[in-house]
Structures are given as structure tokens and as C-alpha cells.
C-alpha positions as CSV (number, residue, x, y, z in Angstrom):
1,M,139.8,95.1,23.7
2,R,142.0,94.7,25.8
3,W,145.4,96.5,25.9
4,Q,147.6,93.7,25.8
5,D,146.3,92.3,23.4
6,L,146.9,95.7,21.0
7,V,150.5,95.2,22.5
8,I,151.8,92.1,21.5
9,S,150.1,92.4,17.7
10,I,151.9,95.2,17.7
11,C,154.9,93.7,18.1
12,Q,154.1,90.8,16.7
13,I,153.5,92.5,13.2
14,G,156.8,93.9,13.7
15,F,158.2,90.2,14.2
16,V,156.6,89.3,10.8
17,A,158.3,92.4,8.8
18,A,161.3,91.0,10.9
19,L,160.9,87.8,8.6
20,I,160.1,90.0,5.0
21,P,163.6,90.4,4.4
22,S,164.8,86.4,5.1
23,I,162.0,85.5,3.2
24,K,162.8,87.5,0.0
25,S,166.4,86.7,0.4
26,H,168.6,83.9,-0.9
27,H,170.3,82.6,2.1
28,K,167.8,81.1,4.5
29,P,167.6,79.5,7.5
30,P,168.1,75.4,8.7
31,A,164.3,73.9,7.2
32,V,164.4,72.3,11.0
33,T,164.4,75.8,12.1
34,S,161.7,77.0,11.1
35,G,159.4,74.2,10.9
36,M,160.2,74.2,14.7
37,N,159.4,78.0,15.0
38,S,156.3,77.7,12.9
39,V,155.0,74.5,14.8
40,L,155.5,76.3,18.4
41,V,154.0,80.1,17.6
42,C,150.7,77.9,16.5
43,I,151.0,76.4,19.7
44,I,151.5,80.3,20.9
45,T,148.1,80.8,18.8
46,I,146.0,78.4,20.4
47,C,146.9,79.8,23.7
48,L,146.0,83.3,22.8
49,L,142.7,82.4,21.2
50,T,141.9,80.4,24.2
51,L,142.3,83.9,26.4
52,R,140.4,85.7,23.9
53,L,143.1,87.8,22.6
54,W,142.1,88.0,19.3
55,F,144.3,90.1,17.2
56,S,147.1,88.6,18.5
57,A,146.7,85.4,17.5
58,I,145.8,86.6,14.1
59,T,149.8,88.1,14.3
60,A,151.1,85.2,15.8
61,F,149.1,82.5,12.8
62,M,151.0,85.9,10.7
63,I,154.3,84.8,12.0
64,A,154.1,81.1,11.9
65,V,153.4,81.6,8.0
66,A,155.8,83.3,7.4
67,W,158.3,80.9,9.4
68,L,156.5,78.3,7.4
69,I,157.0,79.9,3.9
70,L,160.6,80.1,5.4
71,A,160.8,76.5,5.4
72,V,159.1,75.7,2.3
73,Q,161.7,78.0,0.7
74,K,164.7,76.0,2.1
75,V,163.0,72.1,1.2
76,K,163.1,73.7,-2.2
77,A,166.2,75.0,-2.3
78,N,167.9,71.9,-0.9
79,S,165.8,69.8,-3.3
80,A,167.0,72.3,-6.7
81,L,170.4,71.8,-5.3
82,N,170.0,67.9,-4.9
83,I,169.1,67.9,-7.8
84,K,171.8,70.0,-9.8
85,T,174.4,67.9,-7.9
86,S,173.5,64.4,-8.9
87,K,173.0,65.3,-12.3
88,T,176.4,66.7,-13.1
89,K,178.1,63.4,-10.8
90,T,176.4,61.0,-13.2
């Protein structure tokens, strides 16, 4: 294992830990922001795989999944809000 792989992995685990409060919270970032972050981190994951930084690629994928969870949560929250709003208007 290269030392860079270890350092990047540890930092990325910190990023995942930093996203956990947002995942648990009722307040979510915009779905577009979360979705774009997820896609971009997936691209970084592919780059890390080509460099054979295996642990970094795994932890980058974990970040991408966390952002994807936030995007899905926001979309679900918005659709639930739209359903609730449309029922009160009729």
C-alpha cells in the first residue's frame, strides 16, 4: 500500500463522517447539488482505480453513495411536500 492511498482514505472517511449529520437531519442540500457531487466523486473513484489506489477508491465510492443518499432523500422530501400541497389546494 502506498502512503498516499492511506492518507487519502483517512481524509475521505472524514468526509463521509461529515455527511452523516446531513443524512440524519431533516434539512437537506438541494438535490442537484447532491446529485452532481455524487457523479463527480464517482469520476474521481474511477481515476483512483486507474491509479490502483484501492482503498482511496473504496472510500471515494462511499462518499458518492452518501451524496446519492442525500439526493434521494431530498427528492423524496420534495415529492412528499408536493403531494401534501396539492391535497390542500383541491
